Backbone as XML, in Angstrom:
<?xml version="1.0"?>
<chain id="A" units="angstrom">
  <residue number="1" name="UNK">
    <atom name="N" x="-38.003" y="61.644" z="114.588"/>
    <atom name="CA" x="-37.634" y="61.300" z="113.231"/>
    <atom name="C" x="-38.879" y="60.860" z="112.474"/>
  </residue>
  <residue number="2" name="UNK">
    <atom name="N" x="-39.039" y="61.390" z="111.257"/>
    <atom name="CA" x="-40.171" y="61.036" z="110.411"/>
    <atom name="C" x="-39.807" y="59.852" z="109.541"/>
  </residue>
  <residue number="3" name="UNK">
    <atom name="N" x="-40.309" y="58.693" z="109.891"/>
    <atom name="CA" x="-39.968" y="57.468" z="109.178"/>
    <atom name="C" x="-41.007" y="57.037" z="108.155"/>
  </residue>
  <residue number="4" name="UNK">
    <atom name="N" x="-42.149" y="57.681" z="108.138"/>
    <atom name="CA" x="-43.240" y="57.280" z="107.253"/>
    <atom name="C" x="-43.608" y="58.433" z="106.347"/>
  </residue>
  <residue number="5" name="UNK">
    <atom name="N" x="-43.958" y="58.121" z="105.094"/>
    <atom name="CA" x="-44.290" y="59.156" z="104.131"/>
    <atom name="C" x="-45.492" y="58.736" z="103.296"/>
  </residue>
  <residue number="6" name="UNK">
    <atom name="N" x="-46.227" y="59.733" z="102.875"/>
    <atom name="CA" x="-47.344" y="59.546" z="101.976"/>
    <atom name="C" x="-47.479" y="60.828" z="101.160"/>
  </residue>
  <residue number="7" name="UNK">
    <atom name="N" x="-48.113" y="60.748" z="100.014"/>
    <atom name="CA" x="-48.327" y="61.924" z="99.179"/>
    <atom name="C" x="-49.821" y="62.194" z="99.090"/>
  </residue>
  <residue number="8" name="UNK">
    <atom name="N" x="-50.208" y="63.440" z="99.363"/>
    <atom name="CA" x="-51.588" y="63.857" z="99.125"/>
    <atom name="C" x="-51.705" y="64.048" z="97.619"/>
  </residue>
  <residue number="9" name="UNK">
    <atom name="N" x="-52.189" y="63.041" z="96.940"/>
    <atom name="CA" x="-52.175" y="63.025" z="95.489"/>
    <atom name="C" x="-53.120" y="64.051" z="94.869"/>
  </residue>
  <residue number="10" name="UNK">
    <atom name="N" x="-54.089" y="64.531" z="95.611"/>
    <atom name="CA" x="-54.978" y="65.578" z="95.105"/>
    <atom name="C" x="-54.238" y="66.899" z="94.924"/>
  </residue>
  <residue number="11" name="UNK">
    <atom name="N" x="-53.178" y="67.102" z="95.696"/>
    <atom name="CA" x="-52.414" y="68.345" z="95.624"/>
    <atom name="C" x="-51.171" y="68.255" z="94.749"/>
  </residue>
  <residue number="12" name="UNK">
    <atom name="N" x="-50.820" y="67.053" z="94.294"/>
    <atom name="CA" x="-49.615" y="66.853" z="93.483"/>
    <atom name="C" x="-49.791" y="67.509" z="92.114"/>
  </residue>
  <residue number="13" name="UNK">
    <atom name="N" x="-48.742" y="68.239" z="91.664"/>
    <atom name="CA" x="-48.785" y="68.898" z="90.359"/>
    <atom name="C" x="-47.861" y="68.209" z="89.349"/>
  </residue>
  <residue number="14" name="UNK">
    <atom name="N" x="-47.380" y="67.031" z="89.657"/>
    <atom name="CA" x="-46.577" y="66.223" z="88.740"/>
    <atom name="C" x="-45.249" y="66.862" z="88.357"/>
  </residue>
  <residue number="15" name="UNK">
    <atom name="N" x="-44.638" y="67.593" z="89.273"/>
    <atom name="CA" x="-43.384" y="68.276" z="88.944"/>
    <atom name="C" x="-42.188" y="67.328" z="88.953"/>
  </residue>
  <residue number="16" name="UNK">
    <atom name="N" x="-42.269" y="66.232" z="89.699"/>
    <atom name="CA" x="-41.196" y="65.251" z="89.747"/>
    <atom name="C" x="-40.062" y="65.580" z="90.697"/>
  </residue>
  <residue number="17" name="UNK">
    <atom name="N" x="-40.193" y="66.638" z="91.488"/>
    <atom name="CA" x="-39.125" y="67.012" z="92.421"/>
    <atom name="C" x="-38.860" y="65.904" z="93.436"/>
  </residue>
  <residue number="18" name="UNK">
    <atom name="N" x="-39.887" y="65.250" z="93.905"/>
    <atom name="CA" x="-39.711" y="64.193" z="94.908"/>
    <atom name="C" x="-38.969" y="63.002" z="94.321"/>
  </residue>
  <residue number="19" name="UNK">
    <atom name="N" x="-39.348" y="62.627" z="93.111"/>
    <atom name="CA" x="-38.702" y="61.499" z="92.444"/>
    <atom name="C" x="-37.251" y="61.805" z="92.114"/>
  </residue>
  <residue number="20" name="UNK">
    <atom name="N" x="-36.961" y="63.051" z="91.791"/>
    <atom name="CA" x="-35.577" y="63.448" z="91.516"/>
    <atom name="C" x="-34.723" y="63.386" z="92.775"/>
  </residue>
  <residue number="21" name="UNK">
    <atom name="N" x="-35.287" y="63.808" z="93.895"/>
    <atom name="CA" x="-34.547" y="63.839" z="95.161"/>
    <atom name="C" x="-34.458" y="62.461" z="95.808"/>
  </residue>
  <residue number="22" name="UNK">
    <atom name="N" x="-35.496" y="61.659" z="95.657"/>
    <atom name="CA" x="-35.556" y="60.370" z="96.358"/>
    <atom name="C" x="-36.195" y="59.299" z="95.469"/>
  </residue>
  <residue number="23" name="UNK">
    <atom name="N" x="-35.496" y="58.862" z="94.425"/>
    <atom name="CA" x="-36.091" y="57.897" z="93.492"/>
    <atom name="C" x="-36.375" y="56.522" z="94.090"/>
  </residue>
  <residue number="24" name="UNK">
    <atom name="N" x="-35.753" y="56.188" z="95.217"/>
    <atom name="CA" x="-36.049" y="54.909" z="95.867"/>
    <atom name="C" x="-37.305" y="54.980" z="96.722"/>
  </residue>
  <residue number="25" name="UNK">
    <atom name="N" x="-37.801" y="56.201" z="96.944"/>
    <atom name="CA" x="-38.979" y="56.390" z="97.797"/>
    <atom name="C" x="-40.210" y="56.794" z="96.985"/>
  </residue>
  <residue number="26" name="UNK">
    <atom name="N" x="-40.020" y="57.685" z="96.012"/>
    <atom name="CA" x="-41.147" y="58.238" z="95.251"/>
    <atom name="C" x="-41.034" y="57.909" z="93.768"/>
  </residue>
  <residue number="27" name="UNK">
    <atom name="N" x="-42.180" y="57.751" z="93.139"/>
    <atom name="CA" x="-42.240" y="57.626" z="91.694"/>
    <atom name="C" x="-43.543" y="58.250" z="91.226"/>
  </residue>
  <residue number="28" name="UNK">
    <atom name="N" x="-43.617" y="58.513" z="89.927"/>
    <atom name="CA" x="-44.826" y="59.070" z="89.336"/>
    <atom name="C" x="-45.591" y="57.964" z="88.631"/>
  </residue>
  <residue number="29" name="UNK">
    <atom name="N" x="-46.914" y="57.980" z="88.759"/>
    <atom name="CA" x="-47.725" y="56.969" z="88.089"/>
    <atom name="C" x="-47.917" y="57.352" z="86.614"/>
  </residue>
  <residue number="30" name="UNK">
    <atom name="N" x="-48.715" y="56.612" z="85.894"/>
    <atom name="CA" x="-48.934" y="56.873" z="84.467"/>
    <atom name="C" x="-49.570" y="58.230" z="84.198"/>
  </residue>
  <residue number="31" name="UNK">
    <atom name="N" x="-50.226" y="58.795" z="85.201"/>
    <atom name="CA" x="-50.829" y="60.121" z="85.075"/>
    <atom name="C" x="-49.876" y="61.220" z="85.518"/>
  </residue>
  <residue number="32" name="UNK">
    <atom name="N" x="-48.694" y="60.840" z="85.999"/>
    <atom name="CA" x="-47.716" y="61.819" z="86.454"/>
    <atom name="C" x="-47.862" y="62.212" z="87.912"/>
  </residue>
  <residue number="33" name="UNK">
    <atom name="N" x="-48.722" y="61.535" z="88.642"/>
    <atom name="CA" x="-48.965" y="61.852" z="90.051"/>
    <atom name="C" x="-48.004" y="61.052" z="90.925"/>
  </residue>
  <residue number="34" name="UNK">
    <atom name="N" x="-47.387" y="61.729" z="91.883"/>
    <atom name="CA" x="-46.394" y="61.100" z="92.753"/>
    <atom name="C" x="-47.045" y="60.202" z="93.798"/>
  </residue>
  <residue number="35" name="UNK">
    <atom name="N" x="-46.278" y="59.231" z="94.226"/>
    <atom name="CA" x="-46.695" y="58.347" z="95.303"/>
    <atom name="C" x="-45.483" y="57.669" z="95.899"/>
  </residue>
  <residue number="36" name="UNK">
    <atom name="N" x="-45.632" y="57.171" z="97.109"/>
    <atom name="CA" x="-44.561" y="56.453" z="97.782"/>
    <atom name="C" x="-44.538" y="55.025" z="97.241"/>
  </residue>
  <residue number="37" name="UNK">
    <atom name="N" x="-43.374" y="54.619" z="96.746"/>
    <atom name="CA" x="-43.216" y="53.276" z="96.194"/>
    <atom name="C" x="-42.294" y="52.410" z="97.043"/>
  </residue>
  <residue number="38" name="UNK">
    <atom name="N" x="-41.681" y="52.993" z="98.058"/>
    <atom name="CA" x="-40.673" y="52.308" z="98.856"/>
    <atom name="C" x="-41.200" y="50.988" z="99.402"/>
  </residue>
  <residue number="39" name="UNK">
    <atom name="N" x="-40.503" y="49.902" z="99.094"/>
    <atom name="CA" x="-40.828" y="48.557" z="99.592"/>
    <atom name="C" x="-42.296" y="48.183" z="99.370"/>
  </residue>
  <residue number="40" name="UNK">
    <atom name="N" x="-42.867" y="48.648" z="98.251"/>
    <atom name="CA" x="-44.244" y="48.301" z="97.915"/>
    <atom name="C" x="-45.301" y="49.001" z="98.743"/>
  </residue>
  <residue number="41" name="UNK">
    <atom name="N" x="-44.970" y="50.141" z="99.313"/>
    <atom name="CA" x="-45.906" y="50.853" z="100.196"/>
    <atom name="C" x="-47.185" y="51.300" z="99.485"/>
  </residue>
  <residue number="42" name="UNK">
    <atom name="N" x="-47.117" y="51.544" z="98.192"/>
    <atom name="CA" x="-48.290" y="51.964" z="97.411"/>
    <atom name="C" x="-48.941" y="53.223" z="97.970"/>
  </residue>
  <residue number="43" name="UNK">
    <atom name="N" x="-48.123" y="54.131" z="98.485"/>
    <atom name="CA" x="-48.561" y="55.428" z="99.003"/>
    <atom name="C" x="-49.487" y="55.321" z="100.223"/>
  </residue>
  <residue number="44" name="UNK">
    <atom name="N" x="-49.427" y="54.213" z="100.935"/>
    <atom name="CA" x="-50.267" y="54.054" z="102.124"/>
    <atom name="C" x="-49.647" y="54.687" z="103.365"/>
  </residue>
  <residue number="45" name="UNK">
    <atom name="N" x="-48.318" y="54.884" z="103.352"/>
    <atom name="CA" x="-47.644" y="55.476" z="104.501"/>
    <atom name="C" x="-47.530" y="54.529" z="105.677"/>
  </residue>
  <residue number="46" name="UNK">
    <atom name="N" x="-47.382" y="53.239" z="105.387"/>
    <atom name="CA" x="-47.309" y="52.248" z="106.466"/>
    <atom name="C" x="-45.960" y="51.525" z="106.523"/>
  </residue>
  <residue number="47" name="UNK">
    <atom name="N" x="-45.062" y="51.857" z="105.597"/>
    <atom name="CA" x="-43.754" y="51.220" z="105.547"/>
    <atom name="C" x="-42.695" y="52.195" z="106.026"/>
  </residue>
  <residue number="48" name="UNK">
    <atom name="N" x="-41.947" y="51.817" z="107.046"/>
    <atom name="CA" x="-40.900" y="52.696" z="107.584"/>
    <atom name="C" x="-39.803" y="52.876" z="106.538"/>
  </residue>
  <residue number="49" name="UNK">
    <atom name="N" x="-39.436" y="54.139" z="106.313"/>
    <atom name="CA" x="-38.361" y="54.471" z="105.385"/>
    <atom name="C" x="-37.030" y="54.229" z="106.104"/>
  </residue>
  <residue number="50" name="UNK">
    <atom name="N" x="-36.126" y="53.542" z="105.456"/>
    <atom name="CA" x="-34.831" y="53.189" z="106.048"/>
    <atom name="C" x="-34.043" y="54.427" z="106.475"/>
  </residue>
  <residue number="51" name="UNK">
    <atom name="N" x="-33.258" y="54.253" z="107.519"/>
    <atom name="CA" x="-32.459" y="55.356" z="108.067"/>
    <atom name="C" x="-31.521" y="55.949" z="107.026"/>
  </residue>
  <residue number="52" name="UNK">
    <atom name="N" x="-30.969" y="55.131" z="106.149"/>
    <atom name="CA" x="-30.021" y="55.652" z="105.162"/>
    <atom name="C" x="-30.694" y="56.442" z="104.043"/>
  </residue>
  <residue number="53" name="UNK">
    <atom name="N" x="-32.022" y="56.476" z="104.014"/>
    <atom name="CA" x="-32.755" y="57.263" z="103.027"/>
    <atom name="C" x="-33.400" y="58.512" z="103.626"/>
  </residue>
  <residue number="54" name="UNK">
    <atom name="N" x="-33.177" y="58.761" z="104.906"/>
    <atom name="CA" x="-33.817" y="59.892" z="105.571"/>
    <atom name="C" x="-33.409" y="61.244" z="104.978"/>
  </residue>
  <residue number="55" name="UNK">
    <atom name="N" x="-32.159" y="61.370" z="104.572"/>
    <atom name="CA" x="-31.705" y="62.637" z="103.987"/>
    <atom name="C" x="-32.416" y="62.897" z="102.654"/>
  </residue>
  <residue number="56" name="UNK">
    <atom name="N" x="-32.542" y="61.865" z="101.834"/>
    <atom name="CA" x="-33.264" y="61.999" z="100.571"/>
    <atom name="C" x="-34.738" y="62.303" z="100.814"/>
  </residue>
  <residue number="57" name="UNK">
    <atom name="N" x="-35.325" y="61.650" z="101.796"/>
    <atom name="CA" x="-36.722" y="61.895" z="102.150"/>
    <atom name="C" x="-36.923" y="63.348" z="102.545"/>
  </residue>
  <residue number="58" name="UNK">
    <atom name="N" x="-36.038" y="63.867" z="103.381"/>
    <atom name="CA" x="-36.152" y="65.258" z="103.818"/>
    <atom name="C" x="-35.966" y="66.226" z="102.651"/>
  </residue>
  <residue number="59" name="UNK">
    <atom name="N" x="-35.043" y="65.914" z="101.745"/>
    <atom name="CA" x="-34.818" y="66.762" z="100.574"/>
    <atom name="C" x="-36.066" y="66.802" z="99.692"/>
  </residue>
  <residue number="60" name="UNK">
    <atom name="N" x="-36.684" y="65.659" z="99.485"/>
    <atom name="CA" x="-37.914" y="65.609" z="98.692"/>
    <atom name="C" x="-39.007" y="66.436" z="99.355"/>
  </residue>
  <residue number="61" name="UNK">
    <atom name="N" x="-39.145" y="66.286" z="100.653"/>
    <atom name="CA" x="-40.142" y="67.039" z="101.416"/>
    <atom name="C" x="-39.895" y="68.541" z="101.289"/>
  </residue>
  <residue number="62" name="UNK">
    <atom name="N" x="-38.646" y="68.946" z="101.470"/>
    <atom name="CA" x="-38.297" y="70.371" z="101.429"/>
    <atom name="C" x="-38.486" y="70.981" z="100.048"/>
  </residue>
  <residue number="63" name="UNK">
    <atom name="N" x="-38.318" y="70.180" z="98.983"/>
    <atom name="CA" x="-38.377" y="70.707" z="97.624"/>
    <atom name="C" x="-39.739" y="70.578" z="96.954"/>
  </residue>
  <residue number="64" name="UNK">
    <atom name="N" x="-40.702" y="69.978" z="97.624"/>
    <atom name="CA" x="-42.037" y="69.836" z="97.034"/>
    <atom name="C" x="-42.724" y="71.208" z="96.993"/>
  </residue>
  <residue number="65" name="UNK">
    <atom name="N" x="-43.036" y="71.721" z="95.794"/>
    <atom name="CA" x="-43.618" y="73.067" z="95.710"/>
    <atom name="C" x="-45.038" y="73.170" z="96.257"/>
  </residue>
  <residue number="66" name="UNK">
    <atom name="N" x="-45.761" y="72.054" z="96.330"/>
    <atom name="CA" x="-47.132" y="72.108" z="96.846"/>
    <atom name="C" x="-47.249" y="71.566" z="98.265"/>
  </residue>
  <residue number="67" name="UNK">
    <atom name="N" x="-46.134" y="71.144" z="98.825"/>
    <atom name="CA" x="-46.108" y="70.570" z="100.167"/>
    <atom name="C" x="-47.109" y="69.425" z="100.322"/>
  </residue>
  <residue number="68" name="UNK">
    <atom name="N" x="-47.205" y="68.594" z="99.271"/>
    <atom name="CA" x="-48.166" y="67.486" z="99.326"/>
    <atom name="C" x="-47.565" y="66.223" z="99.943"/>
  </residue>
  <residue number="69" name="UNK">
    <atom name="N" x="-46.259" y="66.248" z="100.239"/>
    <atom name="CA" x="-45.644" y="65.102" z="100.917"/>
    <atom name="C" x="-45.934" y="65.224" z="102.403"/>
  </residue>
  <residue number="70" name="UNK">
    <atom name="N" x="-46.473" y="64.166" z="102.953"/>
    <atom name="CA" x="-46.778" y="64.125" z="104.381"/>
    <atom name="C" x="-45.804" y="63.188" z="105.061"/>
  </residue>
  <residue number="71" name="UNK">
    <atom name="N" x="-45.224" y="63.644" z="106.164"/>
    <atom name="CA" x="-44.286" y="62.840" z="106.947"/>
    <atom name="C" x="-44.838" y="62.621" z="108.342"/>
  </residue>
  <residue number="72" name="UNK">
    <atom name="N" x="-44.534" y="61.473" z="108.926"/>
    <atom name="CA" x="-45.001" y="61.161" z="110.281"/>
    <atom name="C" x="-44.033" y="60.208" z="110.953"/>
  </residue>
  <residue number="73" name="UNK">
    <atom name="N" x="-44.058" y="60.219" z="112.275"/>
    <atom name="CA" x="-43.221" y="59.320" z="113.074"/>
    <atom name="C" x="-43.866" y="57.953" z="113.231"/>
  </residue>
  <residue number="74" name="UNK">
    <atom name="N" x="-45.151" y="57.856" z="112.945"/>
    <atom name="CA" x="-45.896" y="56.607" z="113.074"/>
    <atom name="C" x="-46.620" y="56.324" z="111.754"/>
  </residue>
  <residue number="75" name="UNK">
    <atom name="N" x="-46.963" y="55.080" z="111.488"/>
    <atom name="CA" x="-47.680" y="54.750" z="110.254"/>
    <atom name="C" x="-48.986" y="55.542" z="110.135"/>
  </residue>
  <residue number="76" name="UNK">
    <atom name="N" x="-49.388" y="55.850" z="108.910"/>
    <atom name="CA" x="-50.610" y="56.607" z="108.661"/>
    <atom name="C" x="-51.861" y="55.756" z="108.872"/>
  </residue>
  <residue number="77" name="UNK">
    <atom name="N" x="-51.757" y="54.456" z="108.682"/>
    <atom name="CA" x="-52.960" y="53.626" z="108.837"/>
    <atom name="C" x="-52.701" y="52.488" z="109.781"/>
  </residue>
</chain>
């Protein structure tokens, strides 16, 4: 199970698909670039995403046109 998420912000095209699918996990900054906001993660990929949000997380991952969402079973840092 992939409990951790981060966005490769260099590849983000600001489409908002992740935020639409999982607004409790992703948001866009003032420049329109996506990042993980869940529980104050600040896109570091160190905060485990709750089990009840896994379906939304997977939907966001599947719908990202640039595949810039990174998922992992362990924290990124």
